[in-house]
N, CA, C and O of each residue as an XYZ file, in Angstrom:
756
protein
N     351.043     18.547    -77.330
C     352.051     19.086    -76.430
C     353.291     18.197    -76.473
O     353.189     16.970    -76.487
N     354.434     18.818    -76.494
C     355.686     18.080    -76.482
C     356.029     17.649    -75.064
O     355.536     18.212    -74.086
N     356.871     16.656    -74.977
C     357.379     16.151    -73.706
C     356.254     15.647    -72.802
O     356.274     15.866    -71.591
N     355.280     14.976    -73.399
C     354.294     14.289    -72.583
C     354.782     12.864    -72.360
O     355.252     12.541    -71.269
N     354.682     12.019    -73.359
C     355.162     10.637    -73.228
C     356.685     10.606    -73.125
O     357.235      9.813    -72.360
N     357.369     11.456    -73.882
C     358.829     11.463    -73.868
C     359.379     11.771    -72.473
O     360.453     11.282    -72.121
N     358.677     12.558    -71.682
C     359.160     12.913    -70.341
C     359.488     11.665    -69.525
O     360.469     11.644    -68.782
N     358.674     10.639    -69.663
C     358.864      9.389    -68.928
C     360.180      8.693    -69.302
O     360.774      7.999    -68.477
N     360.625      8.880    -70.532
C     361.805      8.171    -71.040
C     363.011      9.084    -71.282
O     364.078      8.615    -71.677
N     362.839     10.367    -71.049
C     363.849     11.352    -71.422
C     365.235     11.039    -70.861
O     366.209     10.976    -71.611
N     365.324     10.845    -69.556
C     366.632     10.587    -68.951
C     367.250      9.282    -69.463
O     368.462      9.208    -69.665
N     366.433      8.269    -69.669
C     366.964      6.998    -70.173
C     367.553      7.168    -71.582
O     368.476      6.444    -71.957
N     367.028      8.112    -72.352
C     367.516      8.342    -73.706
C     368.718      9.281    -73.761
O     369.628      9.069    -74.563
N     368.735     10.326    -72.910
C     369.746     11.370    -73.118
C     370.567     11.759    -71.888
O     371.468     12.589    -72.002
N     370.287     11.193    -70.734
C     371.033     11.592    -69.529
C     372.530     11.371    -69.740
O     372.962     10.325    -70.225
N     373.310     12.390    -69.360
C     374.748     12.351    -69.573
C     375.413     13.092    -68.412
O     375.478     14.321    -68.411
N     375.903     12.343    -67.431
C     376.484     12.958    -66.238
C     377.717     13.790    -66.561
O     377.956     14.816    -65.923
N     378.498     13.363    -67.540
C     379.686     14.119    -67.938
C     379.290     15.474    -68.536
O     379.926     16.490    -68.255
N     378.251     15.484    -69.350
C     377.770     16.736    -69.940
C     377.198     17.649    -68.859
O     377.408     18.861    -68.900
N     376.480     17.081    -67.897
C     375.946     17.880    -66.796
C     377.077     18.562    -66.042
O     376.997     19.753    -65.740
N     378.120     17.816    -65.741
C     379.268     18.409    -65.043
C     379.911     19.514    -65.873
O     380.301     20.549    -65.333
N     380.023     19.300    -67.181
C     380.611     20.325    -68.060
C     379.768     21.591    -68.059
O     380.309     22.697    -68.050
N     378.439     21.436    -68.068
C     377.560     22.606    -67.996
C     377.762     23.351    -66.682
O     377.902     24.574    -66.677
N     377.779     22.629    -65.579
C     377.963     23.268    -64.265
C     379.301     24.001    -64.226
O     379.367     25.135    -63.752
N     380.348     23.382    -64.709
C     381.668     24.030    -64.730
C     381.642     25.306    -65.567
O     382.195     26.327    -65.159
N     381.003     25.252    -66.731
C     380.910     26.431    -67.589
C     380.138     27.552    -66.893
O     380.569     28.705    -66.894
N     379.007     27.209    -66.306
C     378.180     28.209    -65.623
C     378.952     28.836    -64.471
O     378.922     30.054    -64.298
N     379.640     28.022    -63.684
C     380.440     28.548    -62.573
C     381.513     29.518    -63.054
O     381.843     30.468    -62.344
N     382.061     29.298    -64.241
C     383.130     30.163    -64.731
C     382.618     31.547    -65.141
O     383.402     32.494    -65.211
N     381.321     31.675    -65.411
C     380.753     32.953    -65.826
C     379.818     33.576    -64.801
O     379.523     34.768    -64.877
N     379.356     32.794    -63.855
C     378.296     33.256    -62.974
C     378.595     32.893    -61.525
O     378.530     31.723    -61.150
N     378.926     33.906    -60.699
C     379.154     33.603    -59.275
C     377.863     33.090    -58.638
O     376.771     33.295    -59.168
N     378.003     32.430    -57.513
C     376.826     31.913    -56.811
C     375.835     33.054    -56.599
O     376.214     34.167    -56.234
N     374.584     32.762    -56.831
C     373.529     33.753    -56.691
C     372.206     33.129    -57.081
O     372.056     31.908    -57.109
N     371.262     33.981    -57.377
C     369.915     33.551    -57.729
C     369.826     33.411    -59.246
O     370.099     34.360    -59.981
N     369.443     32.220    -59.709
C     369.353     31.978    -61.143
C     368.007     31.364    -61.521
O     367.327     30.738    -60.707
N     367.656     31.569    -62.774
C     366.462     30.952    -63.369
C     366.926     30.130    -64.555
O     367.658     30.616    -65.417
N     366.492     28.881    -64.588
C     366.737     28.064    -65.776
C     365.427     27.918    -66.529
O     364.458     27.360    -66.014
N     365.410     28.424    -67.748
C     364.257     28.284    -68.632
C     364.372     26.955    -69.363
O     365.474     26.523    -69.701
N     363.245     26.310    -69.605
C     363.224     25.026    -70.321
C     364.168     24.032    -69.648
O     365.056     23.469    -70.289
N     363.966     23.828    -68.360
C     364.881     23.027    -67.534
C     364.788     21.531    -67.770
O     365.625     20.777    -67.275
N     363.794     21.092    -68.509
C     363.678     19.666    -68.791
C     363.524     18.846    -67.526
O     362.759     19.205    -66.630
N     364.254     17.745    -67.457
C     364.124     16.829    -66.321
C     364.953     17.256    -65.118
O     364.996     16.548    -64.112
N     365.607     18.403    -65.211
C     366.234     19.003    -64.035
C     367.612     18.519    -63.659
O     368.077     18.817    -62.559
N     368.285     17.787    -64.518
C     369.623     17.277    -64.173
C     370.600     18.413    -63.857
O     371.222     18.417    -62.795
N     370.734     19.363    -64.763
C     371.648     20.495    -64.554
C     371.116     21.373    -63.426
O     371.880     21.860    -62.592
N     369.826     21.566    -63.409
C     369.164     22.393    -62.406
C     369.512     21.943    -60.994
O     369.959     22.742    -60.172
N     369.309     20.686    -60.725
C     369.566     20.141    -59.383
C     371.055     20.178    -59.071
O     371.437     20.459    -57.936
N     371.901     19.901    -60.057
C     373.357     19.968    -59.831
C     373.766     21.381    -59.423
O     374.616     21.542    -58.547
N     373.184     22.397    -60.035
C     373.492     23.783    -59.668
C     373.001     24.109    -58.266
O     373.690     24.789    -57.506
N     371.815     23.628    -57.923
C     371.280     23.867    -56.578
C     372.163     23.200    -55.520
O     372.428     23.781    -54.468
N     372.611     21.990    -55.806
C     373.506     21.293    -54.872
C     374.840     22.023    -54.738
O     375.513     21.923    -53.713
N     375.211     22.756    -55.781
C     376.472     23.484    -55.800
C     376.376     24.849    -55.116
O     377.375     25.563    -55.028
N     375.191     25.219    -54.631
C     375.069     26.447    -53.856
C     374.330     27.593    -54.517
O     374.206     28.664    -53.925
N     373.837     27.396    -55.727
C     373.034     28.438    -56.370
C     371.610     28.378    -55.832
O     371.117     27.302    -55.493
N     370.948     29.529    -55.753
C     369.514     29.571    -55.469
C     368.827     29.441    -56.823
O     368.862     30.366    -57.634
N     368.207     28.301    -57.063
C     367.729     27.991    -58.410
C     366.212     27.988    -58.483
O     365.526     27.331    -57.701
N     365.716     28.746    -59.449
C     364.326     28.683    -59.874
C     364.379     28.048    -61.258
O     365.303     28.318    -62.026
N     363.409     27.216    -61.582
C     363.442     26.518    -62.864
C     362.040     26.397    -63.428
O     361.065     26.234    -62.694
N     361.959     26.479    -64.738
C     360.663     26.369    -65.396
C     360.789     25.529    -66.661
O     361.858     25.413    -67.261
N     359.668     24.959    -67.035
C     359.577     24.234    -68.297
C     358.137     24.323    -68.777
O     357.207     24.411    -67.975
N     357.964     24.300    -70.072
C     356.626     24.322    -70.669
C     355.853     23.043    -70.337
O     354.626     23.057    -70.246
N     356.577     21.948    -70.159
C     355.960     20.646    -69.948
C     355.779     20.333    -68.457
O     356.754     20.206    -67.716
N     354.535     20.214    -68.038
C     354.249     19.811    -66.653
C     354.792     18.410    -66.388
O     355.191     18.097    -65.267
N     354.805     17.567    -67.422
C     355.316     16.203    -67.258
C     356.823     16.200    -66.975
O     357.304     15.392    -66.181
N     357.564     17.100    -67.623
C     358.997     17.186    -67.345
C     359.241     17.716    -65.936
O     360.146     17.247    -65.246
N     358.450     18.680    -65.509
C     358.582     19.192    -64.137
C     358.278     18.081    -63.143
O     358.956     17.975    -62.121
N     357.287     17.261    -63.414
C     356.963     16.129    -62.539
C     358.150     15.176    -62.441
O     358.484     14.706    -61.354
N     358.792     14.889    -63.586
C     359.981     14.020    -63.574
C     361.096     14.654    -62.745
O     361.763     13.966    -61.973
N     361.299     15.949    -62.901
C     362.350     16.649    -62.151
C     362.073     16.615    -60.651
O     362.981     16.371    -59.856
N     360.837     16.857    -60.267
C     360.475     16.885    -58.841
C     360.616     15.525    -58.171
O     360.715     15.450    -56.947
N     360.626     14.460    -58.947
C     360.746     13.111    -58.390
C     362.195     12.746    -58.064
O     362.446     11.691    -57.480
N     363.138     13.592    -58.428
C     364.556     13.286    -58.235
C     365.053     13.713    -56.857
O     364.524     14.624    -56.220
N     366.091     13.008    -56.435
C     366.752     13.351    -55.181
C     367.257     14.790    -55.246
O     367.799     15.218    -56.265
N     367.079     15.529    -54.158
C     367.494     16.930    -54.004
C     366.641     17.916    -54.787
O     366.996     19.092    -54.873
N     365.526     17.475    -55.359
C     364.665     18.386    -56.119
C     364.053     19.462    -55.228
O     363.653     20.520    -55.714
N     363.978     19.195    -53.930
C     363.417     20.181    -53.001
C     364.295     21.433    -52.891
O     363.865     22.442    -52.331
N     365.504     21.373    -53.413
C     366.411     22.524    -53.395
C     366.056     23.557    -54.460
O     366.622     24.650    -54.480
N     365.127     23.216    -55.338
C     364.783     24.053    -56.484
C     363.344     24.517    -56.371
O     362.480     23.777    -55.902
N     363.086     25.752    -56.806
C     361.712     26.231    -56.941
C     361.271     25.968    -58.378
O     361.784     26.593    -59.307
N     360.321     25.045    -58.568
C     359.881     24.594    -59.892
C     358.622     25.328    -60.322
O     357.791     25.705    -59.496
N     358.493     25.528    -61.643
C     357.338     26.233    -62.167
C     357.083     25.775    -63.607
O     358.025     25.612    -64.382
N     355.830     25.570    -63.960
C     355.469     25.302    -65.350
C     355.258     26.663    -66.009
O     354.388     27.436    -65.608
N     356.074     26.940    -67.031
C     356.001     28.245    -67.692
C     356.611     28.140    -69.092
O     357.611     27.453    -69.301
N     355.998     28.821    -70.023
C     356.519     28.944    -71.382
C     357.622     29.995    -71.369
O     357.400     31.112    -70.902
N     358.809     29.656    -71.875
C     359.919     30.610    -71.851
C     359.632     31.839    -72.711
O     360.329     32.846    -72.586
N     358.633     31.781    -73.574
C     358.245     32.947    -74.376
C     357.347     33.900    -73.596
O     357.073     35.016    -74.037
N     356.902     33.451    -72.448
C     356.022     34.267    -71.593
C     356.581     34.252    -70.179
O     355.908     33.845    -69.232
N     357.801     34.696    -70.057
C     358.555     34.732    -68.794
C     357.895     35.776    -67.895
O     357.947     36.973    -68.176
N     357.276     35.308    -66.816
C     356.544     36.207    -65.927
C     357.084     36.120    -64.507
O     357.936     35.287    -64.198
N     356.580     36.978    -63.671
C     356.954     36.989    -62.263
C     357.670     38.280    -61.910
O     358.028     39.076    -62.778
N     357.865     38.462    -60.620
C     358.483     39.683    -60.115
C     359.967     39.521    -59.815
O     360.672     40.518    -59.659
N     360.452     38.298    -59.732
C     361.838     38.057    -59.320
C     362.836     38.589    -60.341
O     362.584     38.614    -61.545
N     363.982     39.013    -59.806
C     365.119     39.412    -60.627
C     366.237     38.410    -60.346
O     366.360     37.900    -59.233
N     367.054     38.131    -61.369
C     368.040     37.066    -61.266
C     369.449     37.554    -61.597
O     369.645     38.440    -62.429
N     370.415     36.948    -60.921
C     371.829     37.186    -61.238
C     372.206     36.492    -62.535
O     373.112     36.931    -63.244
N     371.519     35.423    -62.838
C     371.771     34.686    -64.064
C     370.513     34.006    -64.559
O     369.677     33.561    -63.773
N     370.391     33.932    -65.868
C     369.287     33.214    -66.506
C     369.915     32.269    -67.522
O     370.820     32.648    -68.265
N     369.423     31.038    -67.542
C     369.978     29.985    -68.387
C     368.910     29.444    -69.330
O     367.741     29.326    -68.961
N     369.320     29.121    -70.539
C     368.480     28.392    -71.489
C     369.428     27.437    -72.206
O     370.107     27.822    -73.158
N     369.470     26.193    -71.744
C     370.529     25.248    -72.116
C     370.020     24.080    -72.962
O     368.822     23.925    -73.197
N     370.957     23.285    -73.399
C     370.686     22.008    -74.086
C     369.815     22.179    -75.325
O     368.910     21.385    -75.580
N     370.099     23.209    -76.075
C     369.439     23.471    -77.353
C     367.957     23.817    -77.236
O     367.235     23.768    -78.232
N     367.493     24.163    -76.039
C     366.078     24.505    -75.861
C     365.677     25.715    -76.689
O     364.540     25.809    -77.153
N     366.604     26.634    -76.874
C     366.342     27.831    -77.680
C     365.875     27.455    -79.086
O     365.115     28.200    -79.705
N     366.323     26.308    -79.591
C     365.970     25.879    -80.943
C     364.484     25.573    -81.117
O     364.012     25.455    -82.248
N     363.748     25.445    -80.033
C     362.311     25.206    -80.141
C     361.550     26.467    -80.535
O     360.374     26.396    -80.890
N     362.212     27.621    -80.476
C     361.557     28.878    -80.835
C     361.626     29.039    -82.350
O     362.672     29.389    -82.898
N     360.516     28.782    -83.016
C     360.491     28.741    -84.475
C     360.004     30.040    -85.103
O     360.142     30.236    -86.310
N     359.434     30.928    -84.291
C     358.920     32.196    -84.803
C     359.753     33.340    -84.240
O     360.165     33.314    -83.080
N     359.992     34.339    -85.074
C     360.751     35.507    -84.632
C     360.090     36.160    -83.417
O     360.775     36.619    -82.502
N     358.760     36.200    -83.415
C     358.009     36.786    -82.303
C     358.311     36.051    -80.986
O     358.432     36.687    -79.938
N     358.431     34.734    -81.036
C     358.746     33.967    -79.828
C     360.156     34.279    -79.329
O     360.385     34.394    -78.125
N     361.096     34.414    -80.260
C     362.468     34.769    -79.878
C     362.467     36.136    -79.201
O     363.077     36.304    -78.145
N     361.790     37.107    -79.798
C     361.725     38.447    -79.213
C     361.098     38.418    -77.829
O     361.614     39.037    -76.898
N     359.982     37.701    -77.687
C     359.309     37.626    -76.385
C     360.213     37.005    -75.328
O     360.283     37.488    -74.197
N     360.897     35.941    -75.700
C     361.791     35.283    -74.751
C     362.910     36.215    -74.328
O     363.186     36.355    -73.136
N     363.559     36.859    -75.299
C     364.681     37.747    -74.978
C     364.229     38.965    -74.172
O     364.956     39.422    -73.291
N     363.044     39.492    -74.461
C     362.519     40.610    -73.680
C     362.238     40.178    -72.241
O     362.496     40.930    -71.302
N     361.710     38.972    -72.073
C     361.469     38.455    -70.725
C     362.763     38.273    -69.954
O     362.841     38.607    -68.771
N     363.777     37.744    -70.622
C     365.084     37.581    -69.985
C     365.615     38.948    -69.547
O     366.043     39.116    -68.406
N     365.584     39.913    -70.451
C     366.094     41.251    -70.150
C     365.350     41.876    -68.963
O     365.962     42.510    -68.105
N     364.032     41.692    -68.923
C     363.214     42.283    -67.858
C     363.475     41.651    -66.490
O     363.181     42.262    -65.463
N     364.024     40.432    -66.468
C     364.221     39.727    -65.200
C     365.684     39.550    -64.817
O     365.989     38.889    -63.825
N     366.580     40.129    -65.587
C     368.006     40.002    -65.319
C     368.490     41.254    -64.584
O     368.267     42.376    -65.038
N     369.149     41.049    -63.455
C     369.710     42.175    -62.702
C     370.785     42.869    -63.527
O     371.343     42.284    -64.454
N     371.072     44.131    -63.180
C     372.210     44.815    -63.798
C     373.442     43.951    -63.570
O     373.620     43.400    -62.483
N     374.279     43.831    -64.567
C     375.485     42.988    -64.512
C     375.153     41.497    -64.471
O     376.037     40.671    -64.243
N     373.879     41.148    -64.692
C     373.489     39.745    -64.726
C     374.015     39.061    -65.978
O     374.445     39.724    -66.922
N     373.979     37.743    -65.983
C     374.531     36.945    -67.066
C     373.421     36.062    -67.650
O     372.677     35.410    -66.918
N     373.329     36.056    -68.971
C     372.401     35.185    -69.688
C     373.239     34.180    -70.466
O     374.061     34.564    -71.298
N     373.034     32.894    -70.197
C     373.761     31.840    -70.900
C     372.744     31.043    -71.715
O     371.776     30.505    -71.177
N     372.987     30.981    -73.025
C     372.091     30.288    -73.942
C     372.948     29.554    -74.969
O     374.019     30.028    -75.345
N     372.476     28.410    -75.413
C     373.145     27.718    -76.508
C     372.108     27.358    -77.560
O     370.905     27.351    -77.301
N     372.604     27.061    -78.748
C     371.707     26.692    -79.840
C     372.491     25.918    -80.891
O     373.722     25.924    -80.902
N     371.758     25.258    -81.767
C     372.396     24.562    -82.882
C     372.998     25.572    -83.844
O     372.494     26.685    -83.995
N     374.083     25.169    -84.491
C     374.630     25.952    -85.592
C     374.081     25.360    -86.892
O     373.456     24.299    -86.889
N     374.321     26.050    -87.982
C     373.772     25.614    -89.264
C     374.290     24.236    -89.691
O     373.610     23.526    -90.432
N     375.484     23.853    -89.233
C     376.000     22.539    -89.629
C     375.173     21.401    -89.031
O     375.229     20.274    -89.523
N     374.422     21.678    -87.994
C     373.537     20.656    -87.416
C     372.466     20.255    -88.431
O     372.052     19.097    -88.477
N     372.022     21.212    -89.241
C     371.048     20.894    -90.287
C     371.641     19.904    -91.286
O     370.965     18.980    -91.739
N     372.900     20.109    -91.620
C     373.571     19.211    -92.560
C     373.742     17.810    -91.976
O     373.661     16.812    -92.692
N     373.977     17.753    -90.672
C     374.209     16.461    -90.012
C     373.044     15.494    -90.199
O     373.249     14.282    -90.273
N     371.829     16.019    -90.276
C     370.655     15.150    -90.359
C     369.964     15.217    -91.724
O     368.763     14.966    -91.827
N     370.730     15.558    -92.779
C     370.175     15.482    -94.136
C     369.748     14.046    -94.420
O     368.697     13.807    -95.014
N     370.565     13.103    -93.995
C     370.188     11.687    -94.051
C     369.531     11.348    -92.717
O     370.046     11.718    -91.662
N     368.434     10.670    -92.751
C     367.679     10.363    -91.533
C     368.486      9.497    -90.565
O     369.068      8.481    -90.945
N     368.501      9.929    -89.312
C     369.078      9.135    -88.218
C     367.938      8.302    -87.655
O     366.828      8.802    -87.475
N     368.213      7.028    -87.376
C     367.180      6.140    -86.861
C     367.771      5.305    -85.734
O     368.792      4.640    -85.905
N     367.113      5.350    -84.581
C     367.543      4.567    -83.417
C     366.322      3.809    -82.900
O     365.216      4.347    -82.854
N     366.537      2.586    -82.523
C     365.452      1.790    -81.955
C     366.022      0.981    -80.802
O     367.208      0.653    -80.784
N     365.179      0.669    -79.857
C     365.636     -0.115    -78.720
C     364.522     -0.344    -77.727
O     363.337     -0.252    -78.050
N     364.931     -0.643    -76.518
C     363.994     -0.921    -75.436
C     364.460     -0.170    -74.202
O     365.616     -0.287    -73.794
N     363.560      0.600    -73.610
C     363.842      1.307    -72.363
C     362.636      1.210    -71.447
O     361.489      1.298    -71.884
N     362.918      1.030    -70.188
C     361.854      0.948    -69.175
C     360.724      0.000    -69.591
O     359.549      0.275    -69.346
N     361.090     -1.104    -70.215
C     360.094     -2.109    -70.604
C     359.298     -1.775    -71.845
O     358.326     -2.466    -72.148
N     359.675     -0.739    -72.573
C     358.957     -0.331    -73.780
C     359.906     -0.309    -74.969
O     361.055      0.119    -74.857
N     359.407     -0.777    -76.109
C     360.134     -0.607    -77.360
C     359.969      0.849    -77.779
O     358.937      1.467    -77.516
N     360.995      1.391    -78.433
C     360.887      2.752    -78.935
C     361.609      2.867    -80.267
O     362.451      2.039    -80.614
N     361.261      3.908    -80.999
C     361.966      4.284    -82.216
C     362.110      5.799    -82.193
O     361.170      6.517    -81.851
N     363.306      6.284    -82.565
C     363.619      7.710    -82.556
C     364.264      8.034    -83.888
O     365.316      7.489    -84.223
N     363.640      8.916    -84.647
C     364.227      9.349    -85.909
C     364.479     10.851    -85.855
O     363.748     11.601    -85.208
N     365.538     11.270    -86.555
C     365.869     12.688    -86.653
C     366.183     12.966    -88.116
O     366.960     12.242    -88.739
N     365.577     14.018    -88.665
C     365.844     14.371    -90.053
C     365.629     15.858    -90.276
O     364.711     16.465    -89.724
N     366.498     16.427    -91.099
C     366.354     17.813    -91.521
C     365.384     17.878    -92.683
O     365.512     17.135    -93.657
N     364.420     18.765    -92.575
C     363.510     19.070    -93.677
C     363.511     20.586    -93.802
O     363.088     21.299    -92.891
N     363.991     21.066    -94.943
C     364.199     22.494    -95.189
C     365.119     23.056    -94.108
O     366.272     22.635    -94.017
N     364.644     23.996    -93.287
C     365.533     24.607    -92.292
C     365.179     24.193    -90.857
O     365.491     24.910    -89.906
N     364.535     23.048    -90.709
C     364.154     22.553    -89.382
C     364.621     21.112    -89.197
O     364.746     20.351    -90.157
N     364.869     20.767    -87.961
C     365.191     19.389    -87.606
C     363.953     18.793    -86.931
O     363.444     19.324    -85.944
N     363.492     17.688    -87.486
C     362.315     16.990    -86.957
C     362.788     15.759    -86.192
O     363.514     14.919    -86.725
N     362.364     15.668    -84.936
C     362.626     14.469    -84.142
C     361.284     13.801    -83.882
O     360.359     14.409    -83.343
N     361.200     12.550    -84.274
C     359.969     11.790    -84.094
C     360.245     10.617    -83.162
O     361.209      9.872    -83.336
N     359.378     10.476    -82.179
C     359.497      9.403    -81.186
C     358.246      8.540    -81.253
O     357.127      9.045    -81.343
N     358.455      7.236    -81.207
C     357.349      6.290    -81.102
C     357.663      5.364    -79.921
O     358.732      4.758    -79.862
N     356.728      5.268    -78.996
C     356.868      4.385    -77.845
C     355.744      3.357    -77.923
O     354.579      3.712    -78.103
N     356.104      2.076    -77.785
C     355.153      0.980    -77.964
C     354.891      0.302    -76.627
O     355.815     -0.002    -75.873
N     353.605      0.072    -76.349
C     353.278     -0.657    -75.122
C     353.374     -2.161    -75.371
O     353.713     -2.588    -76.474
N     353.080     -2.957    -74.356
C     353.224     -4.413    -74.458
C     352.286     -5.033    -75.491
O     352.517     -6.159    -75.932
N     351.229     -4.313    -75.886
C     350.312     -4.808    -76.907
C     350.654     -4.273    -78.304
O     349.924     -4.519    -79.264
N     351.756     -3.549    -78.408
C     352.187     -3.029    -79.695
C     351.564     -1.704    -80.099
O     351.848     -1.184    -81.178
N     350.707     -1.149    -79.230
C     350.116      0.161    -79.533
C     351.188      1.230    -79.350
O     352.031      1.136    -78.457
N     351.143      2.240    -80.203
C     352.185      3.268    -80.146
C     351.629      4.607    -79.693
O     350.462      4.935    -79.906
N     352.513      5.365    -79.061
C     352.270      6.773    -78.762
C     353.348      7.527    -79.509
O     354.537      7.249    -79.354
N     352.923      8.490    -80.328
C     353.864      9.241    -81.148
C     354.028     10.655    -80.601
O     353.087     11.244    -80.068
N     355.227     11.180    -80.742
C     355.498     12.540    -80.311
C     356.507     13.135    -81.279
O     357.515     12.504    -81.599
N     356.237     14.358    -81.749
C     357.142     15.023    -82.680
C     357.662     16.324    -82.083
O     356.919     17.092    -81.472
N     358.956     16.550    -82.276
C     359.607     17.789    -81.840
C     360.253     18.432    -83.051
O     360.903     17.756    -83.849
N     360.073     19.746    -83.188
C     360.673     20.479    -84.294
C     361.608     21.525    -83.719
O     362.234     22.273    -84.470
């Protein structure tokens, strides 16, 4: 499962308050205040910012560990959290807006998963509702033809993060080392 060990370090690696504000500004420009669902919400940075801004926010992620990280944050009680695969979008609620942000769409590697996700979005979006999604463009594949390698220390742990394009996929590999040098590996495609 993805985002098990990485969930603990996710914000330390990628949190970006300026990007969060830019996302909120973009969403506000297309979507009036109302009831929204964020699919693949991750650690909830954008999610909570939207809830604080007056949206009624429901949020889901495939990773229970990421939801746990999100629920531990200040103002998380403003959001209705749920562990759910965005390819199996269920429930009775209808939304004014549905979001799938921060390249989460790129995790859908099978055409069937894309279809299931889009059908779920369509089934839960009110008439005149707005769906906001982003994804990598093909030039992102070119960016990582040469392997990117980052290493450092976060939260008392050494880590290594590599990113490389192989054929038509981007592979991100994470290694987190404990104080005895044992590693936990996690791969994202």
